VEXTI-771835 format. One line per field, with one value per residue (C-alpha): x, y, z; residue number from 1; residue in one letter. Coordinates in Angstrom, 1 decimal, decimal comma. Layout:
<recs>
px = X ...
py = Y ...
pz = Z ...
resi = NUM ...
resn = A ...
</recs>
This chain:
<recs>
px = -1,5 -4,1 -6,1 -6,3 -9,7 -9,8 -12,9 -14,1 -16,3 -19,6 -20,6 -17,5 -16,6 -15,6 -15,5 -18,6 -22,4 -23,7 -26,9 -29,6 -28,6 -25,0 -25,9 -27,8 -24,8 -22,3 -22,4 -21,5 -18,9 -17,3 -17,0 -15,4 -12,9 -12,0 -11,3 -9,1 -7,1 -6,8 -5,5 -2,9 -1,8 -1,4 0,7 2,9 3,5 4,5 6,9 8,4 9,1 12,1 13,6 13,3 14,1 17,1 15,8 12,3 10,3 7,2 5,1 6,6 6,3 2,7 1,7 -0,5 -4,2 -7,4 -11,1 -13,3 -15,8 -19,5 -22,4 -23,4 -19,8 -18,3 -14,7 -12,0 -9,7 -6,1 -4,0 -1,1 -1,9 -2,4 -2,3 0,2 -0,1 3,4 5,5 4,8 2,1 3,6 1,4 3,5 7,0 6,5 5,2 8,7 9,6 6,6 6,6 10,2 11,3 12,2 11,1 9,0 10,4 10,8 9,6 13,2 14,1 11,2 12,2 15,7 14,5 12,2 15,2 17,3 19,8 18,7 17,9 14,5 16,4 18,3 17,7 19,4 20,7 22,5 26,2 29,0 29,6 26,0 25,3 22,1 19,5 18,1 16,0 19,0 18,0 19,5 17,9 15,0 16,6 19,6 17,5 15,7 18,9 20,2 17,1 17,2 20,7 20,4 17,0 17,5 21,1 21,6 25,3 26,1 29,8 30,5 28,8 30,2 32,8 36,1 35,2 31,9 33,7 36,3 33,7 31,7 34,7 36,1 33,2 34,7 37,0 34,4 32,8 30,5 27,0 27,9 26,3 26,9 25,7 27,8 25,8 28,7 31,6 34,5 37,6 36,9 33,6 30,5 27,4 25,6 25,3 28,3 29,1 32,3 34,1 36,8 39,1 40,4 38,9 37,6 34,1 31,8 29,1 25,5 23,6 24,9 23,0 22,4 20,3 19,0 17,2 15,6 14,5 14,1 10,9 11,6 8,4 6,2 2,9 0,8 2,8 2,6 -1,2 -1,8 0,3 -1,4 -4,8 -4,1 -2,7 -5,2 -8,5 -9,6 -8,8 -10,6 -13,6 -14,1 -13,7 -16,0 -18,7 -18,5 -18,8 -21,7 -23,5 -23,1 -25,3 -27,5 -31,3 -32,8 -34,6 -38,4
py = 19,8 17,3 15,6 11,8 10,2 6,9 4,8 1,5 0,3 -0,6 -3,0 -5,1 -4,4 -7,9 -9,7 -11,7 -11,4 -9,6 -10,3 -7,6 -7,1 -6,7 -4,2 -2,1 -1,9 -1,3 2,5 2,7 0,0 1,6 5,0 3,4 1,4 4,5 6,4 3,7 3,5 7,3 7,4 4,8 6,7 9,9 8,1 6,6 10,0 11,4 8,5 8,9 12,6 12,4 9,7 11,8 15,3 16,4 17,6 18,5 21,1 20,0 21,7 19,4 16,3 17,0 18,4 15,4 15,8 14,0 14,5 11,6 9,8 9,7 7,6 10,4 10,8 7,3 8,4 10,0 12,7 12,9 15,9 18,1 21,2 24,2 26,9 28,0 30,6 31,9 31,3 29,1 26,4 22,8 22,2 24,8 24,0 20,2 20,2 20,0 17,1 15,2 16,0 17,1 20,2 23,7 24,7 27,7 31,0 31,7 35,0 35,8 35,4 37,4 40,3 40,2 40,2 43,2 45,2 44,2 42,0 38,7 38,3 36,7 33,6 33,0 31,2 31,7 28,5 28,1 28,7 26,8 29,5 29,4 27,9 25,9 25,6 22,3 22,0 22,5 26,1 29,5 30,7 33,1 35,7 35,8 36,1 39,0 40,8 40,3 41,7 44,6 45,5 45,0 46,7 49,7 50,4 49,1 48,9 49,9 48,9 50,5 53,8 54,4 57,2 56,3 58,3 56,5 53,1 53,9 55,0 51,8 49,6 51,6 50,3 46,8 44,5 41,8 42,4 39,3 40,2 42,6 41,4 42,4 41,2 40,3 40,3 39,4 37,1 38,8 36,7 33,5 34,8 33,7 35,9 35,7 37,1 37,1 38,0 39,8 38,0 38,9 41,9 41,5 40,9 37,4 36,6 33,5 32,7 32,7 32,4 31,6 32,7 30,0 29,6 26,2 24,8 21,7 18,7 15,1 13,4 11,8 12,2 9,8 10,4 9,1 5,8 5,4 6,0 3,5 0,9 1,3 1,2 -2,0 -3,7 -2,5 -1,7 -5,4 -6,1 -3,0 -3,5 -7,0 -6,2 -3,1 -5,0 -7,8 -5,3 -3,6 -6,9 -7,8 -4,9 -4,7 -5,3 -7,9 -6,5 -6,8
pz = 40,9 39,9 42,5 42,7 43,2 45,0 44,3 42,8 40,0 41,8 39,0 39,5 43,1 44,1 40,7 41,4 41,5 44,5 46,4 46,6 50,2 49,3 46,6 49,1 51,4 48,6 48,5 52,2 52,0 48,9 50,6 53,7 51,6 49,6 52,8 54,1 50,9 50,7 54,3 53,5 50,4 52,4 55,0 52,3 50,8 54,2 54,9 51,5 51,7 54,1 51,9 48,8 50,1 52,1 55,5 54,3 56,2 58,2 55,5 52,8 54,9 55,8 52,4 51,5 52,4 51,5 51,5 52,6 50,5 51,3 50,2 47,8 46,6 46,7 46,1 48,2 47,0 47,9 47,0 47,8 50,0 47,7 50,3 53,0 55,8 54,9 51,8 48,7 48,9 48,5 45,5 43,6 44,7 44,6 41,0 39,5 41,9 40,7 37,0 36,5 34,6 35,6 39,1 39,9 40,8 44,5 46,0 46,8 43,1 41,8 44,1 42,9 39,3 39,9 41,1 38,1 40,1 38,6 34,9 33,8 32,7 36,0 39,3 42,6 44,1 47,5 47,3 48,9 51,5 52,8 56,2 55,8 58,5 59,8 56,6 54,2 53,2 53,7 57,0 56,4 58,7 56,5 53,3 54,9 55,8 52,2 50,7 53,0 52,1 48,4 48,2 50,3 49,3 45,8 44,7 48,3 48,2 44,8 45,6 49,1 49,6 51,1 54,2 54,8 54,2 56,8 59,3 58,9 59,2 62,1 64,2 64,1 62,3 61,5 58,2 58,3 57,3 54,5 51,3 47,7 44,3 41,2 38,0 35,7 36,3 38,2 38,1 40,0 41,3 39,4 39,3 42,6 46,1 48,4 52,0 53,0 55,8 58,2 58,0 54,4 51,1 51,9 50,6 50,6 48,2 49,7 46,4 42,9 39,8 37,3 34,1 35,0 38,0 36,5 38,5 37,4 38,7 42,0 44,1 42,2 44,1 41,2 41,0 44,8 44,7 41,9 43,6 47,0 45,4 43,6 46,7 49,3 47,7 47,2 50,9 52,3 49,9 51,0 54,7 54,7 52,8 55,3 58,2 56,6 56,0 59,7 60,8 57,7 58,1 55,8 52,8 52,9
resi = 1 2 3 4 5 6 7 8 9 10 11 12 13 14 15 16 17 18 19 20 21 22 23 24 25 26 27 28 29 30 31 32 33 34 35 36 37 38 39 40 41 42 43 44 45 46 47 48 49 50 51 52 53 54 55 56 57 58 59 60 61 62 63 64 65 66 67 68 69 70 71 72 73 74 75 76 77 78 79 80 81 82 83 84 85 86 87 88 89 90 91 92 93 94 95 96 97 98 99 100 101 102 103 104 105 106 107 108 109 110 111 112 113 114 115 116 117 118 119 120 121 122 123 124 125 126 127 128 129 130 131 132 133 134 135 136 137 138 139 140 141 142 143 144 145 146 147 148 149 150 151 152 153 154 155 156 157 158 159 160 161 162 163 164 165 166 167 168 169 170 171 172 173 174 175 176 177 178 179 180 181 182 183 184 185 186 187 188 189 190 191 192 193 194 195 196 197 198 199 200 201 202 203 204 205 206 207 208 209 210 211 212 213 214 215 216 217 218 219 220 221 222 223 224 225 226 227 228 229 230 231 232 233 234 235 236 237 238 239 240 241 242 243 244 245 246 247 248 249 250 251 252
resn = M A Q I R I G V D P D N A L G R Q L S D L E K S Q L P Y A T S Q A A N K V A Y E I R E R W Q R Q A P R V F D R P T P L T V N A A M Y R K A T K A Q P Y A E I F I R D E A F K G T P P A K Y L L A E V D G G Q R R R K G F E R L L Q S R G L L S P T Q F A V M G R G A Q A N Q F G N V P A G Q V T K I L S Q L G A Q R D R Y Q N Q T N D S R K R R R G K G N N R D G E Y F V I T K R R G A L R P G I Y E R I G R G S G V R S I F I F T N T A A Y T P R Y D I F G M A E D T W K R L M P F F M K R E L E K A M E T A R P L P
</recs>
C-alpha cells in the first residue's frame, strides 16, 4: 500500500514573503508542522476504523503508523502497517477496503486450495451457522480444528467403515465439532465446510464457498489524509514558525 507523505512547499509556506530569519527557521518549523498533521491523520484513521468495520481487531484499529519528519527530510510519512507477528499484515488485507475489488486470499483459503478442497476461483466466507468471536470472525481455535480434521483425515466421513463410525459415536451422543467439506452442491447445502450437530443428521454451515469476495471502497485513507492536511497544515505551519521565531537568534 502506498505511503502518504505530509509536507509543505517551502517557497509558498504561508502565502507571503518571508524574512531572512523566518526562512532560516522554516525547515525546522516545516518538519514540526508535518509531524503534527501526520499524527492527526493517524488518529483520524484509528477513530474511523471502528465505524467502518464490524468489531475490528486491535491490529486493524492500530494499523496506521507514521515516520516523523526531520530538518533534512522535511516531510512525514504515514502508512498502514506492512508486517505482523502472526497472520496477515494489515497493509495486505486492508488494500481491498481502500481501493475496492477482490480481497486477497487468506492463509486458511490457500491451505484448502492446496489440498484440493477449494477451487482456485473460490473464497471461503463465514456461514450462517458459525459463532463469531468478539471481532466478528470464526474463532482461530475452531479454524485450527477444522484444518486438522480436513487435512489429516480427508473425506473422513465418506471413507469410514460402519464399525468405526459406530465406535466413535458410541463415545457420546453429541456430534458437535465434527467437520466435513462439500465441494459440489448437495440438495440445500451449498459448497462449504459444515459441522455436524446433535444426535441426528443436523448440520450447520461454518464456511460457504463463493466465487466472489469483492469489496467496495469504504476506508478512504487517502481522502481523509488530504482533507486533514488542507484543514490543519496552515494552522500548524503558522504556529510552528511563530514558536521557532520566538527562540531564534537574530542573523548576523
